[in-house]
Backbone bond lengths (Angstrom), bond angles and torsions (degrees), N, CA, C in turn:
res aa  C-N    CA-C-N  psi(-1)  N-CA   C-N-CA  omega(-1)  CA-C   N-CA-C  phi
1 G - - - 1.432 - - 1.503 108.82 -
2 G 1.300 115.28 174.36 1.416 121.86 -174.31 1.558 115.74 -72.03
3 D 1.299 114.86 -17.50 1.548 115.00 -178.34 1.591 106.72 -110.86
4 K 1.383 121.11 17.20 1.462 122.13 -178.15 1.479 107.21 -115.25
5 D 1.342 119.43 135.52 1.438 125.78 175.56 1.424 110.71 -70.98
6 N 1.308 118.80 137.82 1.517 126.65 171.42 1.520 111.96 -125.96
7 R 1.310 114.06 144.01 1.452 121.46 177.98 1.597 106.35 -93.47
8 L 1.367 118.17 116.91 1.365 121.98 174.40 1.494 113.96 -106.85
9 E 1.309 120.00 135.95 1.457 121.94 178.96 1.547 111.17 -134.55
10 V 1.291 115.48 139.64 1.563 119.71 174.37 1.510 98.45 -123.85
11 R 1.382 112.66 129.74 1.490 120.88 -177.01 1.542 103.81 -121.23
12 D 1.397 119.57 121.59 1.416 127.29 169.94 1.575 111.51 -83.24
13 R 1.346 116.51 111.60 1.433 120.81 -177.24 1.510 112.12 -113.62
14 S 1.384 112.91 35.99 1.567 125.36 173.87 1.504 107.40 65.78
15 D 1.300 122.84 -57.19 1.391 118.26 -171.51 1.630 107.93 -100.92
16 K 1.417 117.91 -9.35 1.446 122.44 -174.41 1.610 105.94 -150.89
17 I 1.297 112.34 160.98 1.470 117.56 179.21 1.567 98.72 -125.98
18 E 1.402 114.51 125.87 1.459 120.45 176.80 1.486 112.27 -106.71
19 L 1.348 113.61 140.25 1.497 120.55 -177.84 1.525 106.27 -113.60
20 Y 1.307 115.44 132.17 1.548 125.28 177.65 1.409 109.51 -124.85
21 I 1.433 114.95 145.00 1.466 124.58 167.12 1.499 102.31 -127.93
22 N 1.394 116.09 124.83 1.382 128.02 174.01 1.674 109.46 53.20
23 G 1.332 115.32 39.18 1.389 123.55 172.18 1.524 110.80 88.63
24 K 1.356 120.28 -8.09 1.404 118.38 -179.60 1.512 110.45 -103.63
25 M 1.362 116.56 131.85 1.370 120.57 -175.64 1.649 108.24 -74.09
26 I 1.328 116.08 125.68 1.508 119.34 -176.93 1.500 110.89 -105.82
27 S 1.291 119.26 -20.89 1.448 121.87 -179.40 1.542 110.84 -161.80
28 S 1.327 114.83 152.60 1.532 122.81 176.46 1.580 101.64 -136.22
29 I 1.316 113.90 130.77 1.390 124.41 -178.15 1.511 110.84 -121.89
30 K 1.269 116.75 131.79 1.511 120.05 178.74 1.503 106.94 -66.32
31 N 1.337 114.02 131.69 1.534 119.41 173.83 1.535 107.74 -88.15
32 V 1.277 111.01 93.09 1.560 118.69 -179.49 1.429 112.59 -75.60
33 Y 1.295 119.40 -22.96 1.484 124.20 -173.98 1.524 112.40 -88.57
34 G 1.377 115.31 -32.60 1.487 119.39 -177.52 1.447 119.67 53.49
35 Y 1.315 115.11 43.71 1.452 118.14 179.45 1.562 111.00 -68.98
36 P 1.308 118.87 124.19 1.523 118.87 177.76 1.546 110.10 -74.85
37 N 1.321 121.10 -26.95 1.422 124.17 -179.15 1.551 106.97 -136.75
38 G 1.251 115.33 164.36 1.409 114.85 -177.64 1.575 112.04 176.20
39 V 1.296 116.92 -169.28 1.451 122.91 -174.34 1.560 106.88 -122.14
40 V 1.341 115.67 139.24 1.527 120.67 178.34 1.502 105.71 -86.98
41 G 1.267 115.25 136.91 1.496 122.17 175.28 1.583 112.63 -131.58
42 L 1.254 116.23 141.65 1.442 125.74 174.47 1.547 109.79 -118.55
43 Y 1.282 115.76 131.16 1.424 121.17 177.58 1.485 117.38 -135.85
44 S 1.229 121.14 144.86 1.444 123.90 169.47 1.562 111.53 -134.03
45 G 1.262 121.57 154.77 1.429 120.29 179.13 1.512 114.57 -79.86
46 D 1.361 117.50 170.29 1.403 121.50 -177.08 1.577 111.79 -55.10
47 G 1.328 111.19 140.43 1.520 118.17 176.51 1.453 114.45 74.70
48 I 1.365 120.54 11.12 1.503 119.80 175.67 1.439 109.32 -112.26
49 E 1.355 112.51 130.94 1.497 119.57 -179.06 1.577 108.00 -104.39
50 I 1.279 110.85 131.56 1.480 115.80 -175.08 1.568 107.65 -129.93
51 A 1.290 118.65 132.94 1.465 123.84 174.57 1.515 108.12 -114.88
52 F 1.357 112.27 150.09 1.512 117.51 175.47 1.519 106.78 -124.22
53 K 1.338 114.12 139.82 1.415 119.64 177.91 1.517 102.38 -131.36
54 G 1.368 119.11 122.62 1.383 128.75 172.96 1.579 107.83 74.14
55 L 1.424 114.56 36.24 1.503 114.00 178.47 1.564 110.68 -63.11
56 E 1.401 110.18 130.91 1.475 116.87 179.45 1.498 106.05 -134.38
57 I 1.355 112.29 135.08 1.523 122.71 177.20 1.533 102.90 -121.81
58 R 1.305 114.91 128.12 1.514 115.13 -175.80 1.538 102.27 -142.76
59 R 1.236 112.82 158.48 1.503 122.90 175.09 1.532 110.71 -115.72
């Protein structure tokens, strides 16, 4: 819900990218580009408010 905290994770596994919510994998996407380096980006659509608590990005 909108008032509940959720833990989101994105894991790069070289050949695929795994997406998790609260420790449960919800999707796996084939990494067709295979970028060894890159930039992290966060996006939300118009009219959507997002807050982050304890944001951590690590390699």
